Structures are given as structure tokens and as C-alpha cells.
N, C-alpha and C positions, 0 to 999 in steps of 0.2 A: 847391123848394129842398131841398137835402140837406146835412145837417151831419154831418161826420165827426169823431169825437172818439176819442182814444186813452184807454183806461182808465187812470186814475191820472195823467192829464196835467195836471189843474188843480192850482194851488198857491195857498196863502194868503200867500205871501211877496211881496216887492218892494213895490209900491204898493197892493196889495189892501186891507190893513188900514185905510188912511187913508180909504177910501171905503166900507168894508164895511157899517158900521152904517146909513148913509143908504140904501145899495142894498138891504139886506135888509128894512128897514122898508117900502120901496116894493114889493118883490118878493114877500114872503111875507104872504098874507092873515092878519090878526089877530096879527101878530108882537108888537106892543106889548101887546095884550090878553092874549096868552099869558104874557108876562113878568109882567103884573099878577096873573094867576091863580096863577102859580107863587109869587109873593110871598105872596099870601093863604094858600095851602096850606102854605107853608114854616113859618108860625107854629105850625101844628099838629104838623108832622113833625120840625122841628128844635128839639130841646130843648138845654139846657145840656150842653156837652161833646160835642155832635154833630159829625160830620164830613160835609161836603157836597162831593161830587165833581162837577166839570163836565168831561165828556169831550168834546174838540173845542171848547174854550172860545172859540176865535177871539179876539175883542177883550175878552173877559171881562165884557161889559156886563151879563149876567144876574147874575153873582155880585157885581159892584159894587153893583147895585141891592139884592140880598139883604143884603149886608153893611151897607148903610145902613139898611135896613128892620129888620133884626134886631140892631142895634148894642148892645142891652142884654143880649144872650145871649153866653155864652162858646162860640164856635164855631170850627171849623177848616175853612177852605176850601181845597180842593185842585183846581187847575186843570191840565188836561193838553191838549196840542195837538201835532199832528205837526210843526208849525213850531217850530224851536228858538228863534227870536226874530223879532220884527217891530217 
């Protein structure tokens, strides 16, 4: 079988965000574990008044988890994605 793809043809728009988290958790090994590790490390690296950037944030699931985990700290989260809205 041969798969032909055009560079830059994939998009995160339309219905993709609705199914993305379920899909990525099944498709990427240790995806949830990676988020847990980032949460634990964030406590050391993110201090009061820190800014945390998520480039290609997709559904923002990681920064949502971080904001709940670090809710006692005064942090600024900046989320960027190529999609304007979903």
C-alpha cells in the first residue's frame, strides 16, 4: 500500500478537535505519562510570575492540567496554535 500526502495538507480544524484527545492518547505511547512527568517537573521550573508557553497547543489539555496542578502559583499561560479557533 502506498500513501500519498501533500506537505502541510493536514489541518486541526473542523471535527478533529472533538476526537483529538481520545485519538492521541491511543496513538502516542506514554502520552498521559508524559503529561504527568511535565506536571511534576513544572513545579520546579515554574515559579511565581513565570510565563509558560505551549506552541501548537491543540486542545490545550496539557496547560489545563498544569493550571490545575499549579493553581497556588501566580503564572501566565500563553497558548499558540496555527488554527484560529476550533
